[in-house]
FIKOLZA-1660 file (N, C-alpha, C; in steps of 0.1 Angstrom, whole numbers, plus 5000, padded with zeros to 4 digits):
% residues 76
   i   px   py   pz ch aa at
   1 3582 4871 7530  A  M  N
   1 3584 4885 7535  A  M CA
   1 3584 4894 7523  A  M  C
   2 3581 4907 7525  A  G  N
   2 3580 4916 7515  A  G CA
   2 3594 4922 7510  A  G  C
   3 3593 4927 7498  A  S  N
   3 3605 4934 7493  A  S CA
   3 3601 4946 7485  A  S  C
   4 3609 4956 7484  A  M  N
   4 3606 4968 7477  A  M CA
   4 3610 4967 7462  A  M  C
   5 3601 4971 7453  A  D  N
   5 3604 4972 7439  A  D CA
   5 3598 4984 7434  A  D  C
   6 3598 4986 7421  A  A  N
   6 3593 4998 7415  A  A CA
   6 3578 5000 7418  A  A  C
   7 3570 4989 7419  A  S  N
   7 3556 4991 7422  A  S CA
   7 3553 4995 7436  A  S  C
   8 3562 4992 7445  A  T  N
   8 3561 4995 7459  A  T CA
   8 3561 5010 7461  A  T  C
   9 3567 5018 7453  A  T  N
   9 3568 5032 7455  A  T CA
   9 3555 5038 7455  A  T  C
  10 3545 5032 7449  A  L  N
  10 3531 5038 7449  A  L CA
  10 3524 5036 7462  A  L  C
  11 3529 5027 7471  A  W  N
  11 3523 5024 7484  A  W CA
  11 3530 5030 7496  A  W  C
  12 3541 5037 7494  A  L  N
  12 3549 5042 7505  A  L CA
  12 3541 5051 7514  A  L  C
  13 3543 5050 7527  A  S  N
  13 3536 5059 7536  A  S CA
  13 3541 5073 7535  A  S  C
  14 3532 5082 7539  A  Y  N
  14 3536 5096 7539  A  Y CA
  14 3534 5101 7553  A  Y  C
  15 3545 5107 7559  A  K  N
  15 3545 5112 7572  A  K CA
  15 3549 5126 7572  A  K  C
  16 3540 5135 7576  A  K  N
  16 3544 5150 7576  A  K CA
  16 3550 5154 7563  A  K  C
  17 3544 5149 7551  A  G  N
  17 3549 5153 7538  A  G CA
  17 3561 5146 7534  A  G  C
  18 3566 5136 7541  A  K  N
  18 3578 5128 7537  A  K CA
  18 3574 5114 7534  A  K  C
  19 3581 5108 7524  A  T  N
  19 3578 5095 7520  A  T CA
  19 3586 5085 7529  A  T  C
  20 3579 5076 7536  A  M  N
  20 3586 5067 7545  A  M CA
  20 3584 5053 7540  A  M  C
  21 3594 5044 7545  A  V  N
  21 3594 5030 7542  A  V CA
  21 3598 5023 7555  A  V  C
  22 3594 5011 7558  A  Y  N
  22 3597 5004 7570  A  Y CA
  22 3605 4992 7566  A  Y  C
  23 3617 4990 7573  A  I  N
  23 3626 4979 7570  A  I CA
  23 3627 4970 7582  A  I  C
  24 3624 4957 7579  A  L  N
  24 3624 4947 7590  A  L CA
  24 3638 4941 7590  A  L  C
  25 3645 4942 7601  A  I  N
  25 3659 4936 7602  A  I CA
  25 3660 4927 7614  A  I  C
  26 3669 4917 7612  A  W  N
  26 3674 4909 7623  A  W CA
  26 3688 4913 7626  A  W  C
  27 3691 4915 7639  A  M  N
  27 3705 4920 7643  A  M CA
  27 3710 4911 7654  A  M  C
  28 3723 4909 7655  A  Q  N
  28 3730 4902 7665  A  Q CA
  28 3742 4910 7669  A  Q  C
  29 3744 4912 7682  A  L  N
  29 3756 4919 7687  A  L CA
  29 3761 4912 7699  A  L  C
  30 3773 4907 7697  A  F  N
  30 3781 4901 7709  A  F CA
  30 3792 4910 7712  A  F  C
  31 3795 4912 7724  A  S  N
  31 3806 4921 7729  A  S CA
  31 3819 4917 7722  A  S  C
  32 3826 4927 7716  A  G  N
  32 3839 4925 7710  A  G CA
  32 3838 4920 7695  A  G  C
  33 3826 4919 7690  A  Q  N
  33 3824 4914 7676  A  Q CA
  33 3816 4924 7668  A  Q  C
  34 3817 4923 7656  A  S  N
  34 3809 4932 7647  A  S CA
  34 3794 4929 7648  A  S  C
  35 3786 4938 7644  A  V  N
  35 3772 4935 7643  A  V CA
  35 3768 4927 7631  A  V  C
  36 3761 4916 7633  A  E  N
  36 3756 4908 7622  A  E CA
  36 3742 4913 7620  A  E  C
  37 3738 4915 7607  A  H  N
  37 3724 4919 7605  A  H CA
  37 3719 4914 7591  A  H  C
  38 3706 4912 7590  A  Y  N
  38 3700 4908 7577  A  Y CA
  38 3688 4916 7575  A  Y  C
  39 3686 4921 7563  A  Q  N
  39 3673 4928 7560  A  Q CA
  39 3663 4917 7556  A  Q  C
  40 3652 4916 7563  A  L  N
  40 3642 4906 7561  A  L CA
  40 3631 4910 7552  A  L  C
  41 3629 4923 7551  A  G  N
  41 3618 4928 7542  A  G CA
  41 3617 4943 7543  A  G  C
  42 3610 4948 7533  A  T  N
  42 3607 4963 7532  A  T CA
  42 3592 4964 7530  A  T  C
  43 3586 4973 7538  A  Y  N
  43 3572 4974 7539  A  Y CA
  43 3567 4989 7537  A  Y  C
  44 3556 4991 7532  A  A  N
  44 3550 5004 7530  A  A CA
  44 3545 5011 7542  A  A  C
  45 3540 5002 7552  A  T  N
  45 3534 5007 7564  A  T CA
  45 3541 5001 7576  A  T  C
  46 3540 5008 7587  A  L  N
  46 3545 5002 7600  A  L CA
  46 3537 4990 7604  A  L  C
  47 3524 4990 7602  A  E  N
  47 3516 4979 7605  A  E CA
  47 3520 4966 7598  A  E  C
  48 3522 4967 7585  A  E  N
  48 3527 4956 7578  A  E CA
  48 3540 4950 7583  A  E  C
  49 3549 4959 7586  A  C  N
  49 3562 4955 7591  A  C CA
  49 3560 4948 7605  A  C  C
  50 3552 4954 7614  A  Q  N
  50 3550 4948 7627  A  Q CA
  50 3544 4934 7626  A  Q  C
  51 3535 4932 7617  A  I  N
  51 3529 4919 7615  A  I CA
  51 3540 4909 7611  A  I  C
  52 3548 4912 7602  A  E  N
  52 3559 4903 7598  A  E CA
  52 3570 4902 7609  A  E  C
  53 3571 4913 7617  A  M  N
  53 3581 4912 7628  A  M CA
  53 3576 4902 7638  A  M  C
  54 3563 4901 7640  A  S  N
  54 3558 4891 7650  A  S CA
  54 3561 4876 7645  A  S  C
  55 3560 4874 7632  A  A  N
  55 3564 4861 7626  A  A CA
  55 3579 4859 7627  A  A  C
  56 3587 4869 7625  A  A  N
  56 3601 4868 7625  A  A CA
  56 3607 4867 7639  A  A  C
  57 3599 4869 7649  A  A  N
  57 3604 4869 7663  A  A CA
  57 3610 4855 7666  A  A  C
  58 3605 4844 7660  A  K  N
  58 3611 4831 7663  A  K CA
  58 3625 4829 7658  A  K  C
  59 3630 4839 7651  A  M  N
  59 3644 4839 7647  A  M CA
  59 3654 4843 7658  A  M  C
  60 3648 4849 7668  A  V  N
  60 3656 4854 7680  A  V CA
  60 3657 4842 7690  A  V  C
  61 3670 4838 7691  A  T  N
  61 3673 4826 7699  A  T CA
  61 3683 4829 7711  A  T  C
  62 3687 4842 7712  A  H  N
  62 3697 4846 7722  A  H CA
  62 3694 4860 7726  A  H  C
  63 3697 4864 7738  A  K  N
  63 3694 4878 7743  A  K CA
  63 3702 4888 7735  A  K  C
  64 3712 4884 7727  A  A  N
  64 3720 4894 7720  A  A CA
  64 3714 4896 7706  A  A  C
  65 3703 4890 7703  A  E  N
  65 3696 4891 7690  A  E CA
  65 3683 4898 7691  A  E  C
  66 3679 4905 7680  A  T  N
  66 3666 4911 7680  A  T CA
  66 3661 4913 7666  A  T  C
  67 3648 4914 7664  A  V  N
  67 3642 4918 7651  A  V CA
  67 3635 4932 7654  A  V  C
  68 3636 4940 7644  A  S  N
  68 3630 4954 7646  A  S CA
  68 3626 4960 7632  A  S  C
  69 3616 4969 7633  A  C  N
  69 3612 4976 7622  A  C CA
  69 3618 4990 7622  A  C  C
  70 3626 4994 7612  A  L  N
  70 3632 5007 7612  A  L CA
  70 3624 5016 7602  A  L  C
  71 3621 5028 7606  A  E  N
  71 3615 5038 7598  A  E CA
  71 3626 5045 7590  A  E  C
  72 3624 5046 7577  A  V  N
  72 3634 5052 7569  A  V CA
  72 3627 5062 7559  A  V  C
  73 3633 5074 7558  A  E  N
  73 3628 5084 7549  A  E CA
  73 3634 5081 7535  A  E  C
  74 3625 5081 7525  A  V  N
  74 3629 5078 7512  A  V CA
  74 3632 5092 7505  A  V  C
  75 3643 5094 7500  A  Q  N
  75 3647 5106 7493  A  Q CA
  75 3644 5104 7478  A  Q  C
  76 3638 5114 7472  A  R  N
  76 3635 5113 7457  A  R CA
  76 3644 5123 7450  A  R  C
% end
């Protein structure tokens, strides 16, 4: 899975003049407990993130779990 480093900043997506990055996360939420989550990767495009999300879907083994791509604006 991908990760962001100094070279990745050259590939970041631009959306309406903003620099965007996509973070693939796995989350688990059971009632009465805190949210468990892990960052699985950071991607320059939504398409890259979605490809990896398809592969990561096998990590979901319960209805209280999910994997998702989050769009994040990078501030410079």
